[in-house]
N, C-alpha and C positions, 0 to 999 in steps of 0.2 A: 303254046300261047296261054294267055291269061284266062281265056274262056274255058280251056281244058281244066285248069285248077278249080274253077268255079263249078264246072260240071261234075268233076270227080267227087266233090263234097256236096253235090246236090243242092247248091245254093240258088240255082236258077229260078226255082219256085218262089223263093223269098224276094228275089229281084223283080219278078213279074208282079208280085203283090206290093211293090214299092218299098220294100225293106232293104235298104242298102247301108244301114248303120247310122243314119242321121240321128242325132241326139244321144248317141251311145259313146262311151269312152272305154276303149280297150287298153288294158295295162299289159305291159311286157316286162318281165324281170330277167335281167342278164347281169353279167359281171364284167369288170375291167374297163368296158367302154369302147367307143369307136369315135375318133375325132371327126370322121367324115360322114356320119350317118345322116345328118340333115341334107347334105348335098346329094348323097346317094339316093335318098328318098325322092328328092326333087327330080333327079335324072330318071328314076324308075317311073315316076308319074308322067314325065314327058314322053318316054318311050311308049307307055301303054295308054296314054290319053286319060289318065286318072286325075281327079281334082286334088289339089294340094290339101292335105288334112291339117287340122290343128294338131301340131306335133310338139311335144315337150320332152325334155330329158331331165329327169329328177335324180340327183345323186343321193344315195343312202350311204353316208360316211364319205370321207375324203377318197378321191380316186384320181388317177392319171389316165385319161382316155387313150393315150398312146399305148398303154399296157395291153389294151385289147388287141392291138396288132401283134405285139410281141408274144402274147399268151395264146393267140389263135381264136379269140372270141369275136373279133371284128366281123368275120364272115357269118358267124352264127347270128350276130345282132342284125346284120343286113337281111339275112334270110327271114328272121322272125318279124321284123318291121315290115318288110315288103309283102310277106305272106298275109299278115293281118290286114294290111291296107288293100291288098288284092281282093280279099274276101269281103271286107266291109269298107268299100271305097269312100263312104261319107262319114265314117266314124272318126272321132278324135282318138289320138294315140298318145298315151303316156308311157314313155320308156324309162323304167327305173334301172339305174346302174348302181349295183351294190358293191361295196368294198368286200373283197373275198375274205378278209380277216374277221368279219362280223359273223356271229352265229346266224343261221337261217331264221331262227325264232325272232331275233331282233329285226331282221330285214322285213319279215312278214308283218310283225307288229307295227313297224313304221308305215307300211303301205296301208294296213287296215286303219290305223289311226288317222291317216290323211283322208281316207274314204273318197278318193277322187275317181275311182274306176268301177265299171260294171263287172269286169272280169279281170283275171290276172293269169296270163300265160307264162309258164315257167319252163324254159327250154334247157333243163338240166335234170339230172337224176342222181340218186345214190343207189348203187347196186346193193342188194340185200346182204351180200357177203361183207361189205364194209361195216354194216351195222352189227353183224355178229362178231366182228373182230374188234369193235370199239369197246371201250370201257363203259361202265354203267352211266357215268356222267355224260359222255358223248352221246349215248343212246337217248338219254333223257333230253338233251338239248336238241337232237335231231328229230325226235319223234314226239314225245309227250308235250313239251312246251310249245313246239311248232304247231302241233295239232290243235292246241288250245287257241292259238291265234288264227288258224284256219277256221275254226268253229266260230270265233267272234266275227271274223270277216264274212262268213256265210250268213250269220245272223243279221249283218248289216246289208246283205244283198249282193255280196261279191261272189262270183263264181270263180273257183280256182281250177286251172287246167295245167296239168303237168305232163311232161314227156316221159316216156319210159326209157329214154336213152336210145342209143343206136342198136342195142341188142336186148332190150327189155330189162326187167327187174333183176336179172341175174348178172348183169354187167358183161364184160368181155370174158369169153372163155375159149379154151382150145376146143 
């Protein structure tokens, strides 16, 4: 049940103090899209008796939301949006859907420039071995330039949250 998730992350004290996310905007960054995410969120709300949040989908670069189904991102997007809404039921949610051909630095720069969110949850990761196998230009784009945009966003008050992937920073291994 929903209360189990809230209990596991020890949010019940926040709720008791009246902090349920009102006046807060949570950002989520995913790729490829999901053409049904708005309907799925409404259904999720109906099942769990949650209020419908102010929910928006902001594209970063051109994209075809149906690719999220083909590429396997649609379930991840549903999970991300529903988990955020379950934990902060009165928060606004901005879902950013980025074109996967864009460098991560450009995507983060766009979100920081818009400045619409209090935090940004990123449900993806790069295993360390990918960085060691990349050329110096790729490493620069993935780390140095991206880190600069993270710092600028942090200075603007955005908290960045990133997953470690399903197996941590080392990626998949035998």
